[in-house]
C-alpha positions as CSV (number, residue, x, y, z in Angstrom):
1,M,0.0,0.0,0.0
2,S,1.2,3.5,-0.7
3,V,1.8,6.1,2.0
4,R,-1.0,8.1,0.5
5,A,-3.6,5.3,0.7
6,E,-2.5,4.2,4.1
7,F,-2.8,7.7,5.7
8,D,-5.8,8.7,3.7
9,A,-7.5,5.8,5.5
10,W,-6.2,7.0,8.9
11,A,-7.4,10.5,8.3
12,A,-10.9,9.3,7.2
13,D,-11.1,7.3,10.5
14,G,-10.1,10.4,12.6
15,R,-6.8,8.8,13.6
16,D,-4.9,12.0,12.9
17,R,-6.2,13.4,16.1
18,G,-5.2,10.3,18.0
19,M,-1.7,10.6,16.6
20,E,-1.5,14.2,17.8
21,E,-2.6,13.2,21.3
22,R,0.0,10.4,21.5
23,H,2.9,12.4,20.0
24,W,2.3,15.6,22.0
25,H,3.7,14.1,25.2
26,T,7.2,14.4,23.8
27,A,6.7,16.6,20.8
28,K,6.0,19.7,23.0
29,H,9.4,19.3,24.7
30,A,11.2,19.1,21.3
31,L,9.3,22.0,19.8
32,A,10.2,24.2,22.8
33,R,13.9,23.7,22.0
34,M,13.6,24.9,18.4
35,P,15.4,28.3,18.0
36,V,12.4,29.9,16.3
37,E,12.5,33.6,16.1
38,P,9.5,35.8,15.3
39,G,8.7,35.7,11.6
40,D,10.7,32.6,10.8
41,T,9.4,30.3,8.1
42,I,8.7,26.7,9.2
43,L,8.2,23.5,7.3
44,D,6.4,20.6,9.2
45,L,7.4,17.5,7.2
46,G,4.7,14.8,7.4
47,C,2.4,17.2,9.3
48,G,-0.6,14.9,9.9
49,S,-3.2,17.0,11.7
50,G,-0.8,20.0,11.6
51,Y,-0.6,20.4,15.4
52,A,3.2,21.2,15.4
53,G,3.1,24.1,13.1
54,R,0.1,25.6,14.8
55,A,1.9,25.3,18.2
56,L,4.9,27.1,16.8
57,R,2.7,29.9,15.6
58,E,1.0,30.2,19.0
59,T,3.9,29.8,21.3
60,Q,7.0,31.1,19.4
61,D,5.4,33.6,17.0
62,A,6.6,31.8,13.9
63,G,5.9,33.6,10.7
64,R,4.8,31.5,7.7
65,V,4.2,27.8,8.5
66,Y,3.8,25.1,5.9
67,G,2.6,21.6,6.7
68,L,3.4,19.0,4.0
69,D,1.9,15.5,3.9
70,G,1.7,12.8,1.3
71,S,-2.0,12.2,2.2
72,P,-4.6,14.5,0.7
73,E,-7.0,13.5,3.4
74,M,-4.6,14.4,6.2
75,V,-4.0,17.8,4.5
76,R,-7.8,18.3,4.2
77,N,-8.3,17.6,7.9
78,A,-5.4,19.8,8.9
79,R,-6.8,22.7,6.9
80,S,-10.1,22.4,8.7
81,Y,-8.4,22.7,12.1
82,T,-7.3,26.3,11.6
83,D,-8.3,29.6,10.0
84,D,-4.8,31.2,10.5
85,P,-3.9,32.8,7.1
86,D,-0.2,32.2,7.9
87,V,-0.6,28.5,8.1
88,A,-0.8,26.5,4.9
89,Y,-1.0,22.8,4.2
90,V,0.2,21.2,0.9
91,V,0.2,17.7,-0.5
92,G,3.7,16.8,-1.4
93,D,6.5,14.2,-1.7
94,F,9.4,14.0,0.7
95,D,11.7,13.3,-2.2
96,A,10.8,16.6,-4.1
97,L,9.9,19.3,-1.6
98,P,8.0,22.1,-3.4
99,F,10.1,24.9,-1.9
100,A,12.9,27.0,-3.3
101,D,16.5,26.6,-2.2
102,G,17.3,28.3,1.1
103,S,13.6,29.4,1.7
104,I,13.0,27.7,5.0
105,D,14.3,28.6,8.5
106,H,13.5,25.4,10.3
107,V,12.1,22.0,9.4
108,W,10.3,19.8,11.9
109,S,9.3,16.2,11.5
110,M,7.6,14.0,14.1
111,E,7.0,10.3,13.5
112,A,7.1,10.7,9.7
113,F,10.6,10.7,8.5
114,Y,10.9,6.9,8.5
115,Y,8.2,6.7,5.9
116,A,10.4,8.4,3.3
117,A,10.9,6.2,0.2
118,D,14.5,7.4,0.0
119,P,15.5,8.9,3.4
120,H,19.0,9.9,2.3
121,H,17.5,11.9,-0.6
122,T,14.9,13.4,1.8
123,L,17.7,14.7,3.9
124,E,19.4,16.2,0.9
125,E,16.1,17.9,0.1
126,V,15.8,19.2,3.7
127,R,19.4,20.5,3.4
128,R,18.5,22.2,0.1
129,V,15.5,24.1,1.3
130,L,17.1,25.3,4.6
131,R,18.7,28.6,4.9
132,P,22.2,28.8,6.3
133,G,22.0,28.2,10.0
134,G,18.6,26.6,9.7
135,T,17.7,23.6,11.7
136,F,16.1,20.2,11.1
137,Y,14.4,18.7,14.2
138,C,13.7,15.1,13.5
139,A,11.8,13.1,16.1
140,V,11.1,9.4,15.9
141,N,9.8,6.6,18.1
142,Y,10.6,3.9,15.6
143,Y,14.3,3.4,15.7
144,E,16.8,0.6,16.3
145,E,17.6,1.0,20.0
146,N,13.9,1.1,20.8
147,V,13.3,-2.7,20.7
148,H,9.7,-2.2,21.7
149,S,9.0,-0.4,18.4
150,H,10.4,-3.2,16.1
151,A,7.0,-4.9,15.7
152,W,5.3,-1.8,14.3
153,Q,6.3,-2.6,10.8
154,E,4.1,-5.7,11.0
155,R,1.1,-3.5,11.6
156,I,1.4,-1.2,8.6
157,D,1.7,-1.9,4.9
158,V,4.1,1.0,4.2
159,E,7.8,0.2,4.2
160,M,9.5,1.9,7.1
161,T,13.2,2.7,7.7
162,R,14.6,1.7,11.1
163,W,17.9,3.4,11.7
164,S,19.9,3.6,14.9
165,G,21.0,6.8,16.5
166,D,24.4,6.4,14.9
167,E,22.8,5.9,11.5
168,Y,20.8,9.1,11.8
169,R,23.9,11.1,12.7
170,E,25.8,9.6,9.8
171,A,23.0,10.2,7.3
172,F,22.6,13.8,8.5
173,R,26.3,14.4,7.9
174,D,26.3,12.7,4.6
175,A,23.5,15.1,3.5
176,G,25.6,18.1,4.5
177,L,23.9,18.8,7.9
178,S,26.0,19.3,11.0
179,V,24.6,17.3,13.9
180,A,24.0,19.8,16.7
181,G,22.6,17.2,19.1
182,Q,20.9,13.9,19.7
183,D,19.1,12.6,22.7
184,N,16.1,10.7,24.0
185,I,13.0,12.6,25.3
186,P,11.2,10.4,27.8
187,D,7.4,10.2,27.8
188,R,6.4,10.9,31.4
189,E,2.7,11.4,30.8
190,V,1.6,7.9,29.6
191,E,0.2,6.2,32.6
192,I,1.9,3.0,33.6
193,P,-0.2,0.6,35.6
194,S,1.0,-1.2,38.7
195,A,2.9,-4.5,38.3
196,E,-0.2,-6.4,39.3
197,A,-2.0,-5.3,36.1
198,F,0.5,-7.1,33.9
199,P,0.6,-8.9,31.5
200,T,-1.8,-6.7,29.4
201,D,-2.9,-7.0,25.8
202,D,0.1,-4.9,24.8
203,W,2.8,-5.5,27.4
204,D,4.2,-8.7,29.0
205,S,5.7,-6.8,32.0
206,R,5.7,-3.4,33.7
207,E,9.4,-3.2,33.2
208,A,9.1,-3.4,29.5
209,M,6.5,-0.6,29.4
210,V,8.6,1.6,31.7
211,E,11.6,1.1,29.4
212,R,9.6,2.0,26.3
213,Y,8.2,5.2,27.6
214,R,10.6,6.4,30.4
215,T,13.9,5.3,28.9
216,Y,13.6,5.1,25.1
217,G,10.9,7.6,24.5
218,T,11.4,9.7,21.4
219,L,14.8,9.9,19.6
220,L,15.5,13.5,18.6
221,T,18.3,14.3,16.1
222,V,19.0,18.0,15.4
223,G,20.8,19.0,12.2
224,V,22.0,22.4,11.2
225,A,22.6,23.7,7.6
226,P,26.0,25.3,7.0
Protein backbone atom coordinates (compact mmCIF):
# COMPACT_ATOMS: atom_id res chain seq x y z
CA MET A 1 0.00 0.00 0.00
CA SER A 2 1.19 3.53 -0.72
CA VAL A 3 1.81 6.14 1.97
CA ARG A 4 -1.04 8.14 0.47
CA ALA A 5 -3.56 5.29 0.65
CA GLU A 6 -2.49 4.24 4.15
CA PHE A 7 -2.79 7.67 5.69
CA ASP A 8 -5.84 8.72 3.73
CA ALA A 9 -7.53 5.82 5.51
CA TRP A 10 -6.15 6.96 8.86
CA ALA A 11 -7.44 10.50 8.28
CA ALA A 12 -10.86 9.27 7.22
CA ASP A 13 -11.09 7.32 10.49
CA GLY A 14 -10.09 10.35 12.55
CA ARG A 15 -6.81 8.78 13.58
CA ASP A 16 -4.92 11.99 12.86
CA ARG A 17 -6.21 13.44 16.13
CA GLY A 18 -5.21 10.27 17.96
CA MET A 19 -1.68 10.57 16.57
CA GLU A 20 -1.54 14.15 17.75
CA GLU A 21 -2.57 13.21 21.28
CA ARG A 22 0.04 10.44 21.53
CA HIS A 23 2.88 12.43 20.01
CA TRP A 24 2.27 15.62 21.96
CA HIS A 25 3.69 14.10 25.17
CA THR A 26 7.23 14.35 23.80
CA ALA A 27 6.74 16.63 20.80
CA LYS A 28 6.03 19.66 22.98
CA HIS A 29 9.41 19.34 24.67
CA ALA A 30 11.25 19.10 21.35
CA LEU A 31 9.27 21.99 19.84
CA ALA A 32 10.18 24.16 22.84
CA ARG A 33 13.85 23.68 22.01
CA MET A 34 13.61 24.92 18.43
CA PRO A 35 15.40 28.27 18.01
CA VAL A 36 12.44 29.88 16.28
CA GLU A 37 12.46 33.65 16.07
CA PRO A 38 9.46 35.84 15.27
CA GLY A 39 8.71 35.74 11.57
CA ASP A 40 10.69 32.57 10.80
CA THR A 41 9.39 30.26 8.08
CA ILE A 42 8.71 26.70 9.25
CA LEU A 43 8.16 23.46 7.34
CA ASP A 44 6.36 20.63 9.16
CA LEU A 45 7.37 17.51 7.21
CA GLY A 46 4.72 14.79 7.42
CA CYS A 47 2.42 17.15 9.27
CA GLY A 48 -0.58 14.89 9.90
CA SER A 49 -3.16 17.00 11.71
CA GLY A 50 -0.79 19.99 11.60
CA TYR A 51 -0.58 20.44 15.37
CA ALA A 52 3.16 21.20 15.44
CA GLY A 53 3.06 24.14 13.07
CA ARG A 54 0.06 25.62 14.84
CA ALA A 55 1.86 25.28 18.17
CA LEU A 56 4.92 27.12 16.84
CA ARG A 57 2.68 29.93 15.61
CA GLU A 58 0.96 30.22 18.96
CA THR A 59 3.93 29.83 21.31
CA GLN A 60 6.97 31.09 19.39
CA ASP A 61 5.45 33.62 17.00
CA ALA A 62 6.64 31.77 13.92
CA GLY A 63 5.87 33.55 10.67
CA ARG A 64 4.77 31.50 7.71
CA VAL A 65 4.17 27.83 8.51
CA TYR A 66 3.84 25.12 5.88
CA GLY A 67 2.62 21.64 6.67
CA LEU A 68 3.44 19.02 4.04
CA ASP A 69 1.94 15.54 3.94
CA GLY A 70 1.67 12.81 1.34
CA SER A 71 -1.96 12.18 2.23
CA PRO A 72 -4.57 14.51 0.70
CA GLU A 73 -7.05 13.53 3.42
CA MET A 74 -4.56 14.42 6.18
CA VAL A 75 -4.04 17.79 4.50
CA ARG A 76 -7.79 18.29 4.16
CA ASN A 77 -8.28 17.60 7.87
CA ALA A 78 -5.37 19.84 8.90
CA ARG A 79 -6.81 22.75 6.91
CA SER A 80 -10.11 22.38 8.71
CA TYR A 81 -8.44 22.75 12.12
CA THR A 82 -7.28 26.33 11.64
CA ASP A 83 -8.29 29.61 10.02
CA ASP A 84 -4.85 31.19 10.48
CA PRO A 85 -3.90 32.76 7.11
CA ASP A 86 -0.19 32.25 7.85
CA VAL A 87 -0.56 28.46 8.12
CA ALA A 88 -0.80 26.52 4.87
CA TYR A 89 -0.98 22.80 4.15
CA VAL A 90 0.17 21.16 0.94
CA VAL A 91 0.18 17.65 -0.47
CA GLY A 92 3.75 16.78 -1.36
CA ASP A 93 6.50 14.23 -1.73
CA PHE A 94 9.38 13.97 0.72
CA ASP A 95 11.70 13.32 -2.24
CA ALA A 96 10.80 16.55 -4.06
CA LEU A 97 9.95 19.30 -1.59
CA PRO A 98 7.99 22.06 -3.36
CA PHE A 99 10.06 24.90 -1.91
CA ALA A 100 12.88 27.04 -3.28
CA ASP A 101 16.49 26.58 -2.23
CA GLY A 102 17.25 28.30 1.07
CA SER A 103 13.65 29.35 1.67
CA ILE A 104 12.95 27.68 5.04
CA ASP A 105 14.34 28.64 8.46
CA HIS A 106 13.47 25.44 10.32
CA VAL A 107 12.14 22.00 9.43
CA TRP A 108 10.27 19.84 11.92
CA SER A 109 9.27 16.19 11.54
CA MET A 110 7.61 13.97 14.13
CA GLU A 111 6.99 10.26 13.52
CA ALA A 112 7.07 10.70 9.75
CA PHE A 113 10.64 10.69 8.48
CA TYR A 114 10.93 6.91 8.46
CA TYR A 115 8.16 6.69 5.86
CA ALA A 116 10.37 8.41 3.26
CA ALA A 117 10.89 6.21 0.21
CA ASP A 118 14.51 7.40 0.01
CA PRO A 119 15.47 8.86 3.40
CA HIS A 120 18.96 9.86 2.27
CA HIS A 121 17.51 11.91 -0.58
CA THR A 122 14.90 13.39 1.76
CA LEU A 123 17.72 14.67 3.95
CA GLU A 124 19.35 16.20 0.87
CA GLU A 125 16.05 17.92 0.10
CA VAL A 126 15.82 19.21 3.67
CA ARG A 127 19.37 20.53 3.38
CA ARG A 128 18.49 22.21 0.06
CA VAL A 129 15.47 24.14 1.33
CA LEU A 130 17.08 25.25 4.60
CA ARG A 131 18.68 28.65 4.89
CA PRO A 132 22.25 28.83 6.29
CA GLY A 133 22.02 28.18 10.00
CA GLY A 134 18.57 26.65 9.65
CA THR A 135 17.73 23.55 11.66
CA PHE A 136 16.08 20.19 11.13
CA TYR A 137 14.42 18.72 14.23
CA CYS A 138 13.74 15.06 13.45
CA ALA A 139 11.82 13.13 16.11
CA VAL A 140 11.07 9.39 15.85
CA ASN A 141 9.81 6.65 18.13
CA TYR A 142 10.55 3.90 15.60
CA TYR A 143 14.31 3.37 15.73
CA GLU A 144 16.79 0.55 16.27
CA GLU A 145 17.55 1.03 19.97
CA ASN A 146 13.86 1.09 20.84
CA VAL A 147 13.33 -2.67 20.69
CA HIS A 148 9.69 -2.20 21.67
CA SER A 149 9.01 -0.43 18.36
CA HIS A 150 10.35 -3.15 16.09
CA ALA A 151 7.01 -4.91 15.68
CA TRP A 152 5.35 -1.76 14.34
CA GLN A 153 6.33 -2.63 10.78
CA GLU A 154 4.11 -5.70 11.00
CA ARG A 155 1.06 -3.48 11.62
CA ILE A 156 1.40 -1.22 8.60
CA ASP A 157 1.66 -1.91 4.88
CA VAL A 158 4.05 0.96 4.19
CA GLU A 159 7.78 0.18 4.21
CA MET A 160 9.53 1.90 7.14
CA THR A 161 13.20 2.74 7.68
CA ARG A 162 14.57 1.69 11.07
CA TRP A 163 17.86 3.45 11.73
CA SER A 164 19.92 3.55 14.90
CA GLY A 165 20.97 6.81 16.49
CA ASP A 166 24.41 6.44 14.90
CA GLU A 167 22.85 5.89 11.48
CA TYR A 168 20.76 9.06 11.84
CA ARG A 169 23.85 11.09 12.69
CA GLU A 170 25.83 9.59 9.81
CA ALA A 171 23.01 10.18 7.32
CA PHE A 172 22.57 13.80 8.46
CA ARG A 173 26.28 14.44 7.94
CA ASP A 174 26.30 12.71 4.56
CA ALA A 175 23.52 15.09 3.46
CA GLY A 176 25.55 18.13 4.52
CA LEU A 177 23.86 18.79 7.87
CA SER A 178 25.97 19.27 10.97
CA VAL A 179 24.62 17.31 13.93
CA ALA A 180 24.01 19.77 16.72
CA GLY A 181 22.64 17.19 19.13
CA GLN A 182 20.86 13.93 19.65
CA ASP A 183 19.08 12.63 22.72
CA ASN A 184 16.07 10.71 23.98
CA ILE A 185 13.04 12.57 25.28
CA PRO A 186 11.18 10.36 27.76
CA ASP A 187 7.40 10.19 27.78
CA ARG A 188 6.45 10.89 31.40
CA GLU A 189 2.73 11.36 30.77
CA VAL A 190 1.61 7.92 29.57
CA GLU A 191 0.17 6.22 32.61
CA ILE A 192 1.94 3.01 33.57
CA PRO A 193 -0.20 0.63 35.65
CA SER A 194 1.03 -1.18 38.73
CA ALA A 195 2.91 -4.47 38.35
CA GLU A 196 -0.21 -6.41 39.34
CA ALA A 197 -1.96 -5.31 36.14
CA PHE A 198 0.52 -7.13 33.90
CA PRO A 199 0.59 -8.86 31.53
CA THR A 200 -1.76 -6.70 29.44
CA ASP A 201 -2.87 -7.01 25.83
CA ASP A 202 0.15 -4.93 24.79
CA TRP A 203 2.79 -5.53 27.44
CA ASP A 204 4.22 -8.66 29.04
CA SER A 205 5.70 -6.79 31.99
CA ARG A 206 5.67 -3.41 33.66
CA GLU A 207 9.45 -3.22 33.23
CA ALA A 208 9.08 -3.36 29.45
CA MET A 209 6.49 -0.58 29.42
CA VAL A 210 8.63 1.59 31.70
CA GLU A 211 11.61 1.06 29.41
CA ARG A 212 9.63 1.96 26.30
CA TYR A 213 8.22 5.23 27.64
CA ARG A 214 10.58 6.40 30.35
CA THR A 215 13.93 5.27 28.90
CA TYR A 216 13.65 5.13 25.12
CA GLY A 217 10.86 7.63 24.51
CA THR A 218 11.43 9.75 21.40
CA LEU A 219 14.77 9.94 19.62
CA LEU A 220 15.48 13.52 18.60
CA THR A 221 18.26 14.32 16.12
CA VAL A 222 19.01 17.98 15.36
CA GLY A 223 20.79 19.00 12.17
CA VAL A 224 22.03 22.44 11.18
CA ALA A 225 22.57 23.69 7.64
CA PRO A 226 25.96 25.35 6.99
